[in-house]
C-alpha positions in Angstrom: 0.8 -0.4 -0.3 1.6 3.6 -1.3 2.8 5.5 2.0 1.9 10.2 1.3 3.5 11.1 4.0 1.9 9.2 7.1 -0.9 8.1 5.1 -1.6 5.1 3.4 -3.4 4.6 0.1 -5.8 2.5 -1.4 -7.4 2.2 -4.7 -10.8 0.6 -4.0 -12.6 0.4 -7.7 -14.9 -2.7 -9.5 -18.1 -3.3 -11.6 -20.9 -0.1 -12.0 -22.9 -2.3 -12.4 -21.8 -5.1 -9.4 -24.8 -6.9 -7.4 -25.5 -5.8 -3.9 -22.7 -7.9 -2.7 -19.9 -6.1 -4.5 -21.6 -2.5 -3.3 -21.7 -3.9 0.0 -18.3 -5.4 0.9 -17.1 -2.4 -1.4 -18.5 0.2 1.3 -17.6 -2.1 3.7 -13.8 -1.7 3.3 -13.9 1.4 2.1 -15.9 2.1 5.7 -13.7 -0.3 7.7 -10.0 1.3 5.9 -11.1 4.8 6.9 -11.8 4.1 10.3 -7.8 3.4 10.4 -7.0 6.5 9.0 -6.3 5.4 4.9 -7.2 7.8 1.7 -9.8 6.3 -0.5 -9.3 6.3 -4.2 -11.7 5.8 -6.6 -13.3 7.2 -10.6 -17.2 8.3 -8.7 -18.7 5.8 -11.4 -21.3 4.4 -10.6 -21.6 1.1 -8.8 -18.1 0.1 -6.4 -16.7 3.0 -7.4 -19.8 4.6 -5.5 -20.3 2.2 -2.5 -16.0 2.9 -1.8 -16.6 6.7 -1.6 -19.1 6.9 0.6 -18.1 4.2 2.9 -15.0 6.8 3.5 -16.9 9.3 4.4 -19.5 7.9 6.6 -16.4 7.1 8.5 -16.1 10.3 7.9 -12.4 9.3 6.2 -10.3 10.8 3.5 -11.6 10.0 -0.1 -10.0 11.0 -4.0 -12.1 10.7 -6.8 -10.0 10.5 -10.2 -12.4 11.4 -13.3 -12.2 9.7 -16.9 -13.9 13.7 -16.8 -13.4 17.3 -16.8 -14.4 18.3 -13.2 -16.9 20.6 -14.8 -18.3 17.6 -16.1 -19.5 15.9 -13.5 -20.1 11.8 -14.6 -22.7 10.1 -13.7 -24.5 13.3 -12.9 -26.5 11.5 -10.3 -23.0 11.5 -8.6 -23.3 15.0 -8.4 -24.2 15.3 -4.0 -21.4 12.7 -3.8 -19.4 14.5 -5.8 -20.0 17.6 -3.0 -20.0 15.7 0.0 -15.4 14.0 -0.9 -14.7 18.1 -2.1 -15.1 18.1 1.4 -13.3 15.9 2.8 -10.7 15.3 -0.1 -10.1 16.1 -3.8 -12.1 15.5 -7.3 -9.0 14.8 -9.4 -8.5 14.6 -13.9 -6.5 14.4 -16.5 -8.8 16.5 -18.3 -9.4 20.0 -18.2 -12.3 22.7 -17.1 -14.6 22.4 -21.0 -12.3 19.4 -22.2 -15.7 17.9 -24.8 -15.6 14.2 -23.1 -17.8 10.8 -24.6 -19.0 9.6 -22.4 
């Protein structure tokens, strides 16, 4: 697990169309890691990614979302509320400059 200073970082990513079991495991894993001070990184996509971010945030942890779109075009739009929560406790990053057209 990579370390940033005294912080540990883990990435949790997975299927967008996943089972309830998978969602539950991603949430619980992120929750428990965040309780232990681990920063959780994922992609803000449907499914496993969103569950990992939620679990981390619900535990009071820090999370980073790495987008496949510019930060001014949150995708999926249904995760906009989650994105706002992430900004309060972590960061949203993208390789794309704001305003870049992407194909989702």
